VOGU-3710 file (C-alpha; in Angstrom, 3 decimals, decimal comma):
1> msevtatter> 4,581/2,397/-50,003  4,878/6,204/-50,473  8,304/7,689/-51,031  7,965/9,647/-47,753  7,093/6,370/-45,483  9,841/4,380/-47,381  12,553/7,242/-46,424  10,904/7,617/-42,871  11,371/3,650/-42,380  14,683/3,630/-43,687
11> kaewkpsaci> 15,850/6,137/-40,968  14,008/4,526/-38,148  14,726/1,388/-36,553  12,655/-1,358/-35,218  13,127/-1,968/-31,328  11,628/-4,769/-28,962  9,871/-3,573/-26,073  6,594/-4,204/-24,225  3,159/-2,616/-23,434  3,102/-0,945/-20,144
21> lcecncgidv> -1,277/-0,171/-20,029  -1,898/-3,597/-18,000  -0,459/-6,309/-16,050  0,452/-8,553/-18,922  3,276/-6,479/-20,701  2,829/-7,858/-23,955  5,912/-8,100/-26,293  5,576/-5,257/-28,834  8,444/-3,936/-31,654  8,316/-0,242/-32,167
31> lvepetrrfa> 9,585/1,634/-35,157  11,688/4,720/-33,631  12,261/7,524/-35,683  15,313/9,119/-33,802  14,946/12,550/-35,327  11,508/12,993/-34,093  11,396/10,999/-31,273  8,128/9,367/-32,520  6,874/5,784/-32,678  6,094/5,691/-36,139
41> kirgdkahps> 4,766/2,145/-35,983  4,139/-0,349/-33,242  3,503/-4,030/-33,693  2,963/-7,322/-31,465  6,345/-9,190/-30,997  6,389/-12,418/-32,834  9,324/-13,283/-31,051  8,132/-12,621/-27,708  8,127/-15,781/-25,222  5,070/-14,986/-23,632
51> segytcnkal> 2,841/-12,998/-25,737  4,205/-14,142/-29,217  3,183/-11,333/-31,328  -0,108/-11,061/-29,605  -1,378/-7,298/-28,444  -4,504/-5,194/-28,469  -5,598/-2,062/-29,761  -4,501/0,101/-26,843  -0,674/-1,009/-27,248  -0,609/0,472/-30,903
61> rldayqngrn> -1,237/3,852/-29,421  1,687/3,905/-27,100  3,297/7,116/-29,147  0,605/9,020/-26,984  2,264/8,238/-24,012  5,915/8,993/-25,120  5,088/11,973/-27,146  1,575/13,266/-26,152  0,231/16,878/-26,016  -0,043/17,285/-22,444
71> erltkplrrr> 3,462/19,008/-21,810  6,306/16,812/-20,488  8,070/17,613/-17,501  12,035/17,457/-17,959  13,155/19,636/-14,785  12,726/19,688/-11,118  10,239/22,005/-10,073  9,396/23,649/-6,837  6,516/25,166/-5,304  6,681/29,188/-4,907
81> edgtfeevdw> 4,979/30,630/-1,891  2,194/31,934/-4,255  1,566/28,492/-5,229  2,898/28,774/-8,682  6,217/26,593/-9,415  9,780/27,252/-10,603  12,337/25,071/-12,028  15,494/24,255/-9,843  18,239/22,185/-10,527  18,582/18,775/-9,046
91> dtalaeiaer> 21,055/19,360/-6,315  19,077/21,854/-5,124  15,998/20,110/-4,884  17,262/16,907/-3,685  19,113/18,672/-1,020  15,927/20,354/0,114  13,870/17,714/0,169  16,369/15,617/2,034  16,654/18,430/4,790  12,670/18,779/5,196
101> lgqvraehgg> 12,243/15,122/5,228  15,138/15,136/7,894  12,930/17,911/10,035  9,552/15,690/9,945  11,432/12,729/11,030  13,139/14,597/13,845  10,204/16,383/15,066  7,351/13,707/14,632  9,457/10,388/13,536  9,680/8,851/10,271
111> esifyygggg> 6,294/7,134/10,493  4,768/10,664/9,801  5,943/10,202/6,515  3,880/7,905/4,086  4,741/6,737/0,518  2,564/6,276/-2,181  3,067/4,012/-5,538  6,055/2,495/-6,561  5,577/2,048/-10,097  2,886/1,703/-12,641
121> qgnhlggaya> 1,623/-1,383/-14,853  5,335/-1,607/-16,513  7,616/0,673/-14,593  8,429/-1,172/-11,241  12,195/-1,277/-11,535  12,639/2,459/-10,130  9,989/1,541/-7,693  12,261/-1,219/-6,290  14,472/1,248/-4,946  11,971/3,316/-2,938
131> patlaaygvr> 12,465/0,678/-0,017  15,814/2,153/0,711  14,393/5,586/0,993  11,733/4,723/3,239  14,505/3,076/5,510  16,702/6,161/5,260  14,262/8,328/6,672  12,267/5,964/8,812  9,194/5,738/6,777  6,993/3,053/8,101
141> yrsgalaqek> 3,479/3,322/6,138  3,181/2,717/2,706  0,124/2,405/-0,212  -0,552/1,846/-3,910  -3,163/0,800/-5,920  -3,209/-2,628/-5,155  -4,753/-1,127/-1,783  -7,759/-0,253/-3,692  -8,287/-3,323/-5,485  -6,477/-6,752/-4,233
151> tgefwvsarm> -5,669/-6,533/-0,547  -8,897/-8,567/0,323  -8,148/-11,264/-2,347  -4,509/-11,310/-1,076  -5,800/-11,480/2,825  -7,691/-14,453/1,683  -5,508/-16,312/-0,010  -3,014/-15,971/2,735  -5,452/-17,131/5,363  -6,363/-20,028/3,075
161> lgrphrsdfe> -3,367/-21,339/1,071  -0,348/-18,899/2,511  0,416/-17,780/-0,840  -0,881/-15,866/-3,961  -1,999/-17,937/-6,686  -3,301/-17,426/-10,240  -5,255/-19,432/-12,911  -4,389/-21,182/-16,397  -7,049/-20,654/-18,640  -5,050/-21,895/-21,622
171> hcevavflgk> -5,545/-25,563/-20,395  -8,874/-25,578/-18,647  -11,742/-27,312/-19,620  -13,901/-24,643/-17,609  -13,265/-20,868/-17,538  -15,188/-18,717/-14,601  -14,805/-14,957/-14,471  -16,285/-13,199/-11,466  -16,629/-9,421/-12,463  -14,129/-9,665/-14,853
181> npyqshgfpr> -13,922/-8,784/-18,531  -10,735/-10,258/-19,797  -11,886/-9,332/-23,427  -11,228/-5,873/-22,891  -9,109/-6,024/-19,215  -6,798/-8,958/-20,110  -5,376/-10,225/-16,828  -4,055/-13,211/-18,356  -1,339/-13,520/-21,623  -2,975/-13,850/-25,107
191> artvlkeiak> -6,781/-13,097/-23,362  -8,669/-12,319/-26,445  -7,157/-15,650/-28,210  -7,689/-18,044/-25,392  -11,177/-16,897/-24,931  -12,160/-17,438/-28,643  -10,574/-20,698/-28,203  -12,557/-22,079/-25,227  -15,676/-20,638/-27,223  -14,917/-22,245/-30,080
201> dparsmivid> -14,108/-25,671/-28,211  -17,375/-27,793/-27,844  -15,564/-29,733/-24,899  -15,005/-26,439/-23,162  -17,184/-24,090/-21,330  -17,242/-20,620/-19,960  -18,804/-18,956/-17,124  -19,292/-15,315/-16,771  -20,624/-13,939/-13,167  -21,490/-9,863/-14,336
211> pvrtetaela> -24,478/-7,713/-14,248  -23,250/-6,414/-17,847  -23,271/-8,461/-21,086  -19,621/-7,735/-21,858  -17,723/-9,113/-24,665  -16,640/-11,870/-22,787  -19,983/-12,908/-21,553  -20,988/-12,670/-24,953  -18,721/-15,519/-25,748  -19,894/-17,567/-22,700
221> efhlqlrpgt> -21,983/-20,777/-22,706  -23,463/-19,630/-19,356  -24,077/-15,928/-18,227  -24,956/-15,375/-14,918  -26,261/-11,438/-15,389  -26,896/-10,624/-11,762  -28,033/-7,638/-10,016  -25,051/-5,218/-9,010  -23,852/-6,003/-5,817  -25,610/-9,306/-4,966
231> dlhlvtamva> -22,370/-11,341/-6,087  -22,003/-12,738/-2,560  -25,550/-14,308/-2,543  -25,187/-15,701/-5,963  -21,619/-17,275/-5,527  -22,479/-18,704/-2,334  -25,755/-20,015/-3,626  -23,152/-21,829/-6,315  -21,144/-23,450/-3,376  -24,179/-24,206/-1,567
241> vlvqedlidr> -25,594/-26,232/-4,587  -21,963/-28,200/-4,728  -22,411/-29,191/-0,965  -26,139/-29,566/-1,205  -25,605/-31,805/-4,313  -22,834/-33,322/-2,898  -20,811/-32,554/-5,987  -17,524/-31,889/-3,940  -14,395/-33,699/-4,301  -14,395/-35,484/-0,769
251> swlaehtngl> -11,427/-37,630/-1,124  -9,088/-34,461/-2,664  -10,436/-32,556/0,026  -9,498/-35,023/3,092  -6,229/-35,046/1,740  -5,355/-31,577/1,431  -7,624/-29,345/3,307  -8,871/-28,482/7,086  -12,046/-27,501/8,019  -14,736/-28,832/5,544
261> dtvaavmrev> -17,163/-30,062/8,019  -17,713/-26,694/9,445  -18,104/-24,989/5,949  -20,572/-27,810/4,546  -22,679/-27,183/7,772  -23,244/-23,796/6,699  -23,899/-24,389/3,283  -26,104/-26,860/3,863  -28,125/-24,074/5,310  -27,993/-22,158/2,280
271> piadycavad> -31,604/-21,185/0,693  -30,510/-21,390/-2,893  -33,690/-20,440/-4,469  -33,809/-17,235/-2,275  -30,594/-16,211/-3,098  -30,768/-16,827/-6,511  -33,767/-14,723/-6,353  -31,870/-11,764/-4,533  -29,363/-11,818/-7,171  -32,327/-11,881/-9,920
281> vpedlvraas> -30,508/-14,981/-11,898  -32,855/-18,387/-12,692  -32,004/-20,953/-10,198  -31,778/-23,721/-12,623  -28,981/-21,614/-14,495  -27,418/-21,343/-11,529  -27,550/-24,948/-10,654  -26,850/-25,966/-14,268  -23,198/-23,509/-14,137  -22,298/-25,017/-10,568
291> rriaaagava> -22,998/-28,758/-12,001  -20,956/-27,974/-14,804  -17,918/-26,788/-12,661  -18,211/-29,854/-10,502  -18,146/-32,171/-13,640  -14,812/-30,378/-15,208  -11,590/-32,183/-15,217  -10,001/-28,618/-14,911  -11,524/-25,336/-13,580  -9,819/-22,306/-13,958
301> mledlgvqmn> -11,580/-19,241/-11,846  -10,313/-15,251/-12,006  -12,262/-12,574/-9,816  -11,220/-8,826/-10,496  -12,278/-5,228/-10,041  -15,931/-5,957/-10,510  -15,992/-7,803/-6,880  -12,963/-6,615/-5,728  -14,305/-2,520/-5,645  -17,721/-3,759/-4,560
311> rnstavsyve> -19,875/-4,795/-1,425  -18,377/-7,892/0,481  -15,532/-7,839/-1,735  -13,499/-9,528/0,503  -16,273/-12,173/1,601  -16,837/-12,818/-2,332  -13,142/-13,746/-2,364  -13,594/-16,044/0,090  -16,670/-17,942/-1,370  -14,983/-17,739/-4,898
321> kllwlltgnf> -12,160/-19,967/-3,380  -14,548/-22,242/-2,180  -15,704/-22,734/-5,355  -12,916/-24,225/-7,037  -11,440/-25,535/-3,971  -14,492/-27,672/-2,828  -13,778/-29,514/-6,638  -10,263/-30,033/-6,264  -9,313/-27,581/-8,800  -5,679/-26,516/-7,553
331> akpgtqfvfs> -1,821/-27,851/-8,385  -2,826/-29,427/-12,001  -3,029/-27,875/-15,895  -5,673/-25,879/-16,278  -6,663/-24,871/-12,820  -5,003/-22,781/-9,989  -1,456/-22,636/-9,464  1,363/-20,815/-7,060  3,931/-19,013/-8,966  7,511/-18,406/-8,608
341> glapvardrg> 8,640/-14,572/-9,225  11,619/-12,154/-9,147  9,928/-10,421/-6,536  7,509/-11,190/-3,726  4,034/-10,072/-4,617  0,943/-10,289/-2,092  2,468/-12,398/0,360  0,700/-11,299/3,250  1,186/-13,539/6,903  -2,415/-14,577/7,035
351> lafdktprtp> -3,129/-13,315/10,183  -6,531/-13,467/11,924  -8,279/-10,079/11,291  -8,244/-9,098/14,645  -4,244/-9,324/14,614  -3,799/-7,474/11,389  -1,469/-4,535/11,607  -3,470/-0,945/12,187  -3,344/2,250/10,849  -1,839/5,101/13,337
361> vsgaaiisgl> -4,901/7,228/13,400  -7,859/5,233/12,067  -6,963/1,993/12,991  -7,709/0,688/9,612  -6,348/-3,208/9,019  -3,119/-2,880/6,910  -2,756/-5,802/4,672  0,387/-6,956/2,502  2,066/-3,908/4,143  -0,473/-1,520/2,074
371> fpcnsipdei> -2,527/0,724/3,891  -5,834/1,175/2,617  -6,395/4,114/0,094  -9,678/5,059/1,419  -8,286/6,014/4,958  -5,640/8,419/3,689  -7,426/11,852/4,446  -8,653/10,054/7,736  -4,653/9,912/8,403  -4,161/13,434/7,588
381> ltdhpqrfra> -7,232/15,628/8,230  -6,759/15,296/11,981  -5,238/16,742/15,168  -3,933/13,284/16,383  -0,073/13,180/17,025  0,483/10,424/15,030  -1,201/11,952/11,479  0,881/11,701/8,472  2,804/15,243/7,697  4,482/14,450/5,053
391> aivessnpvh> 4,316/12,124/1,728  6,540/10,722/-1,266  4,415/9,696/-4,479  6,030/7,922/-6,946  4,568/7,153/-10,674  0,722/7,092/-9,142  -1,868/9,843/-9,273  -3,937/9,325/-5,855  -5,518/12,869/-6,011  -7,296/11,380/-9,258
401> sladsqrmte> -7,228/7,732/-9,150  -8,698/7,332/-5,249  -12,049/7,777/-3,859  -13,330/11,268/-3,034  -10,915/13,691/-5,046  -12,204/16,429/-3,765  -11,748/15,341/0,051  -8,250/13,508/-1,168  -7,048/17,021/-2,810  -7,781/18,725/0,776
411> afralellvv> -5,768/16,005/2,533  -2,650/16,474/0,071  -2,874/20,292/0,516  -2,710/19,735/4,227  0,487/18,022/4,238  3,682/20,083/5,213  5,928/18,347/2,359  4,532/16,496/-0,762  7,278/15,038/-3,044  6,085/13,590/-6,184
421> idiamtetar> 8,278/11,781/-8,708  6,452/11,559/-12,099  6,902/12,578/-15,742  3,852/14,961/-16,101  2,162/17,553/-14,540  -0,457/15,247/-12,931  -3,413/16,443/-10,822  -1,557/15,255/-7,492  1,685/16,463/-8,815  -0,224/20,090/-8,543
431> eahyvlpppt> -0,400/20,021/-5,132  3,359/19,019/-4,364  5,847/21,114/-3,014  8,518/19,378/-5,060  7,993/17,690/-8,748  10,915/15,124/-9,903  10,779/14,121/-13,414  12,727/10,825/-14,401  12,421/9,633/-17,731  9,557/8,056/-19,434
441> qfekyeatff> 9,141/4,326/-19,431  10,970/3,982/-22,847  13,953/6,321/-22,015  15,525/3,984/-19,325  16,034/0,159/-18,443  12,577/-1,296/-16,938  10,561/-4,158/-15,686  7,611/-5,219/-14,354  7,245/-7,548/-11,281  3,988/-9,135/-12,731
451> dfefprnlfh> 5,647/-12,441/-13,520  2,896/-14,739/-13,017  3,109/-17,156/-15,866  3,220/-21,289/-15,145  4,632/-23,375/-15,696  7,301/-21,296/-17,541  7,532/-17,929/-15,781  8,988/-15,286/-17,895  10,909/-11,879/-16,670  11,275/-9,038/-19,312
461> lrrplldppa> 14,009/-6,218/-18,560  13,294/-3,652/-21,098  15,860/-1,639/-23,062  15,253/2,181/-23,627  13,663/2,733/-26,965  15,352/6,509/-26,684  17,937/8,525/-24,795  16,253/10,700/-21,823  16,483/14,728/-22,023  19,821/15,924/-20,836
471> gqlaepeiha> 20,143/16,010/-17,267  17,350/14,096/-16,253  17,723/11,687/-13,262  15,938/7,864/-12,920  13,972/6,880/-10,095  17,342/4,908/-9,202  19,737/7,744/-8,990  16,967/9,851/-7,283  16,480/7,179/-4,449  20,291/6,868/-4,102
481> rlcelsgavg> 21,120/10,502/-3,951  18,317/10,856/-0,996  19,500/8,124/0,769  23,039/9,862/1,162  21,788/12,838/1,676  20,106/11,376/4,624  23,534/9,824/6,089  22,169/6,574/6,103  24,751/5,499/3,515  27,734/6,244/1,699
491> eadyaplraa> 31,221/5,599/0,467  32,147/3,753/3,740  29,582/1,177/2,994  30,514/0,882/-0,811  33,890/0,527/-0,413  34,217/-3,282/0,889  31,584/-4,318/-1,755  33,514/-2,812/-4,716  36,548/-4,310/-3,385  34,687/-8,132/-3,382
501> laqgreafaa> 33,462/-7,498/-6,637  36,722/-6,683/-8,422  37,459/-10,324/-7,495  34,499/-11,681/-9,250  30,611/-12,109/-8,629  31,179/-15,248/-6,314  33,297/-12,896/-3,812  30,809/-10,192/-4,141  27,878/-12,719/-3,124  29,732/-13,459/-0,099
511> amvgvladrr> 30,141/-10,073/0,737  26,265/-9,249/0,318  25,725/-12,201/2,907  27,189/-10,491/5,436  25,501/-7,011/4,004  22,196/-8,965/4,758  22,996/-9,974/8,388  23,215/-6,194/8,973  19,742/-5,031/9,987  21,076/-1,343/8,772
521> laklapilly> 22,555/-2,302/5,768  20,199/-5,015/4,549  17,266/-2,466/4,343  19,730/-0,380/2,082  20,748/-3,017/-0,187  18,924/-1,901/-3,568  21,099/1,177/-3,339  24,295/-0,791/-2,305  23,804/-2,931/-5,593  22,947/0,190/-7,339
531> rtlgptlpgg> 26,147/1,972/-6,448  28,646/-0,964/-6,575  27,334/-3,650/-9,078  25,336/-1,316/-11,198  28,399/0,858/-12,778  29,917/-2,355/-14,088  26,635/-3,551/-15,854  26,856/-3,213/-19,783  25,111/-0,693/-21,831  24,123/1,724/-19,106
541> aaaaavlwga> 21,956/-0,662/-17,445  22,755/0,461/-13,768  19,198/0,242/-12,691  19,123/-3,386/-13,235  21,564/-4,015/-10,624  18,471/-4,795/-8,105  17,498/-7,797/-10,272  20,531/-9,509/-9,029  19,726/-9,866/-5,877  16,178/-11,012/-6,695
551> slmcamenpa> 17,456/-13,197/-9,299  19,682/-14,939/-6,356  16,578/-14,708/-4,151  14,519/-16,663/-6,837  17,214/-19,501/-7,723  17,230/-20,015/-3,661  13,561/-20,529/-3,259  12,844/-22,181/-6,805  15,679/-24,124/-7,520  14,457/-26,801/-9,232
561> gvsraghgdg> 12,285/-24,503/-11,667  15,581/-22,565/-12,292  17,472/-25,300/-13,366  14,690/-26,718/-15,502  14,321/-23,182/-17,248  18,175/-23,787/-18,176  19,912/-21,326/-15,452  22,150/-24,372/-13,636  22,170/-25,295/-10,109  24,066/-23,822/-7,031
571> lmagdrlfea> 24,823/-20,606/-5,124  25,614/-18,967/-8,573  22,426/-20,202/-10,544  20,918/-16,944/-9,503  23,756/-14,659/-11,372  23,683/-16,986/-14,507  19,751/-16,351/-14,454  20,779/-12,210/-13,921  22,803/-12,709/-16,706  20,216/-13,970/-18,916
581> ilvnprgvvi> 17,980/-11,394/-17,920  20,593/-8,727/-19,203  21,219/-10,127/-22,696  17,695/-11,379/-23,676  15,920/-7,993/-24,936  12,590/-9,761/-25,219  12,524/-11,272/-21,863  13,735/-14,718/-20,534  12,183/-17,594/-18,744  13,217/-17,705/-15,304
591> tddeydaswq> 11,608/-21,084/-13,602  10,048/-23,882/-15,627  7,857/-25,834/-13,064  6,799/-28,935/-12,694  2,599/-29,015/-11,394  3,814/-30,106/-7,831  5,734/-26,958/-7,800  2,229/-25,178/-6,147  2,218/-27,658/-3,282  6,096/-27,294/-2,729
601> rlggrrield> 5,568/-23,647/-2,678  3,127/-24,112/0,330  5,365/-25,534/2,423  3,760/-28,538/3,126  0,609/-26,744/5,187  -2,889/-27,841/4,352  -5,426/-25,415/2,570  -7,618/-23,827/5,235  -11,441/-23,703/4,297  -12,747/-22,259/7,394
611> vpelldvvrg> -11,866/-18,374/7,849  -13,773/-17,874/10,600  -14,523/-14,291/10,376  -15,602/-14,609/6,540  -17,676/-17,794/7,404  -19,418/-15,655/9,622  -20,454/-13,231/6,870  -22,016/-16,291/5,032  -23,581/-17,613/7,795  -25,364/-14,039/8,711
621> lagsatmiad> -26,218/-13,267/4,927  -29,726/-14,634/5,158  -30,875/-12,138/7,537  -28,796/-9,500/6,142  -30,323/-6,625/4,044  -29,683/-7,390/0,730  -29,073/-3,869/-1,496  -29,074/-0,433/0,057  -32,325/1,107/-1,047  -32,190/5,028/-1,562
631> pdyplvlsag> -35,154/6,456/-3,068  -33,055/9,511/-3,995  -30,457/7,631/-5,293  -32,170/4,618/-7,313  -29,507/3,427/-9,994  -26,316/1,662/-9,330  -23,151/3,278/-11,073  -20,072/1,606/-12,023  -17,741/3,799/-11,770  -14,654/2,833/-13,766
641> erraftanti> -15,917/0,477/-16,751  -12,988/-0,706/-18,840  -13,430/-0,152/-22,602  -11,887/-0,891/-25,886  -10,581/2,776/-25,831  -9,807/3,233/-21,988  -6,559/2,417/-20,629  -4,571/3,609/-17,557  -3,968/7,448/-16,910  -0,555/7,686/-18,119
651> frdptwrkrd> -2,415/8,411/-21,528  -2,849/12,006/-20,605  -3,523/12,921/-24,076  -7,467/12,246/-24,795  -6,439/12,100/-28,966  -5,154/8,538/-28,316  -9,008/7,272/-28,167  -10,440/6,597/-31,977  -13,947/6,108/-30,675  -15,994/7,612/-27,678
661> pegalrlsra> -13,591/10,593/-26,851  -15,590/11,849/-23,940  -16,404/8,229/-22,461  -20,431/8,080/-23,037  -22,501/7,257/-19,659  -24,261/3,603/-20,813  -27,532/2,701/-19,627  -30,343/-0,022/-20,430  -33,123/1,008/-22,700  -35,817/0,738/-19,972
671> dadalslatg> -34,025/3,489/-17,969  -33,499/5,511/-20,912  -37,280/5,508/-21,858  -38,266/6,122/-18,508  -35,992/9,451/-18,513  -36,791/10,232/-22,270  -33,155/9,772/-23,124  -31,611/8,732/-26,215  -28,252/7,813/-27,447  -26,246/11,137/-28,059
681> drarvrtrrg> -28,251/13,225/-25,461  -26,665/14,426/-22,421  -27,321/13,447/-19,005  -26,199/14,625/-15,263  -25,532/11,688/-13,138  -25,949/12,714/-9,254  -24,061/10,886/-6,434  -24,211/11,519/-2,675  -20,527/13,224/-3,332  -20,541/15,001/-6,811
691> taeapvevvd> -22,160/15,768/-9,939  -21,059/15,072/-13,257  -22,132/15,429/-17,170  -21,745/12,936/-19,945  -23,125/11,869/-23,336  -25,415/8,931/-23,339  -25,070/5,563/-24,795  -28,360/3,481/-24,923  -27,509/-0,238/-24,850  -28,663/-3,670/-24,859
701> tmrpghislp> -25,860/-4,987/-22,433  -26,970/-3,149/-19,198  -29,616/-4,210/-16,488  -32,449/-1,591/-15,706  -31,030/0,349/-12,855  -27,501/-0,121/-13,571  -25,343/2,648/-15,254  -21,746/2,955/-16,305  -19,074/5,514/-17,000  -15,692/4,491/-18,126
711> nglgllsadg> -12,216/4,526/-16,324  -8,982/6,617/-17,423  -10,972/10,098/-18,494  -11,486/13,468/-16,524  -7,585/14,452/-16,471  -6,645/17,928/-16,695  -4,488/19,698/-19,389  -2,019/22,439/-19,087  -4,478/24,703/-19,632  -7,450/23,337/-17,639
721> eqvgvrlnnl> -9,114/21,554/-19,897  -10,745/18,270/-18,680  -12,096/15,343/-21,225  -14,355/13,213/-19,538  -16,038/12,563/-16,516  -13,699/12,850/-13,412  -14,822/9,448/-11,219  -13,358/10,170/-8,141  -15,730/13,130/-7,749  -18,685/11,281/-7,672
731> tatedrdefv> -17,267/8,380/-5,002  -16,852/8,475/-1,535  -14,321/7,555/0,669  -16,646/6,170/3,688  -17,855/3,402/1,128  -15,661/0,832/1,505  -15,250/-2,734/2,376  -15,741/-3,870/6,170  -12,598/-5,845/6,313  -9,820/-4,156/4,140
741> gtpwhksvpa> -11,249/-1,097/2,917  -11,326/-1,261/-0,572  -13,850/1,143/-2,440  -17,271/0,300/-3,625  -16,470/1,981/-6,864  -18,676/-0,593/-8,652  -21,693/0,057/-6,408  -22,239/3,849/-6,153  -25,620/5,058/-5,444  -26,619/7,717/-8,076
751> rlekv> -29,636/9,184/-9,958  -29,843/10,664/-13,692  -31,200/13,817/-15,536  -31,741/14,759/-18,705  -29,614/17,738/-19,559
//
């Protein structure tokens, strides 16, 4: 160790935290240099109860988030009439925003204001206070990233099981990945370690359904490398194999499900060989993979954006669930389970499609309370009296991340008021009337509500690694002040709760029960907790106050699991759980379940196999067009491939990438030869919506006719520099799922030209 390094480490301090780049939020230790505010080193946290020291290469570069070269915002900004921005103080910014939101509500109703965001992969705590602001201003509609990814699966899960579910890959015999490459995108704890363990065990198998020979596919026993966009044909063929060869678990199905006869009748009519031909996968391989699923004692399956941002995505989610339900792979080790959690995630009511709530202008379906992202411009760029006129965007960048950036920009510019809460001048912030910069995720108490593990489920409240710049306000304070400025809540509401709290938490809990019985105050509960309980929490942890209510709800919904996790029984078990969350800087097990907890969370309901709207799609599949053929756009572009050096766009500094800095366009050797392209050449990709240029990488992993560009690039720096392709200049809002409106980012018609 050099003398300079030794000196630096003596001054620095190792502190526990978590990665914020994907839903797994692996525990990390960070060597913080207090004088420079830099993260000198980052390593996996071996004491973390979930990740146990595991991390991928991306987490090791989080200093590029905290101290990236793209300038950090530290003071509120207000747009001038000439389009430039000026700094203003917090009181001025918040007072003006509150006044303008109030005006919009008075003139057009609160339903003309919409909210987008609620936090990224690791900063959900601030977003937990947003519902109070929405209630204060009468905001009815909200959306976020999940609405362009997961709402199809949410709706299907609600119709079939009534609750969302996850999968246990650590203990499965067969792992099935559909449109998912967990080697790069993770999706469950210690993903690469678990994948390698499965691949090395001769008694276990891995099945990958993906048009790309991904790193995960390289480890798999079965790789069904289908033609892009034909997932519904292929997975339907697999389900049909189970039915036609009588490989289903009839006794389990009779005990736990409804609708088997209807589903089986449809599957008996499926022309398996024809569907395999459509997908361009050998029939014998499809049958072998299906039989392996049927023979296994425990099958875990995971679908992801490869199908959820593709054609027929909601129908694919349906047949995917039939694949593991017909073989009885639920509520036992190594299969699918229903998780606990501190916050309800994706608990859609499971309404029939024609009964779902709708957006006010275009009538698009609203699933899990989220209106579809592709419909945003339709709800703004119109003279409809119920159009959206104002928006609050929090910790999100929809102008960049949603389909058709050009039209999305036009829509946000047309708003009478746009308020953005973010640490950087994002592409969306550039269009705002006000930009409110909170501390970074490592300068405040933060958490994620992606606590999906089973049987031991973990919640991790992260402590700040650094103090924020002087004068900054975190999201809970921003929301509290906006609520107070609206007149919705104030000292008269806080005083009785403070008096009860002075008598102890049990008295405070009783007082809060009264608050929740008041419809007006119940919607403002996060702010009530923040202003009363928050100041009493140690170490400046006021933002964690909302977790107290969440902990009590968790204990009420999961009493046995909370008790088994060591937090006791009764009304105050939730309070003890909350205390454990506060004092454990590496996270705490909130529930320790037995496997029948999954059945208990279904509330005694039987699983519905027959979802008529989706079974009709499957029934009509034989006569439907297999692909949209356009001679002008003969290739299929996957707009957003996860690679070793791509992550979500909170990495605004492109220098974090050590390889593939511009994000190469990958294509097969056959396509490269046809266009006289070689690795290192530049190509121009054209779609119906736009054009972009990128360096070419010729690979053996892509099918002919299929090309890909990585996610996470194309961001604008302060001086207007753009590194890599801005993918959503190439995508279109009209290309969306027929049921829930999720985009077809993985199936964009395209053509290539050599530059």
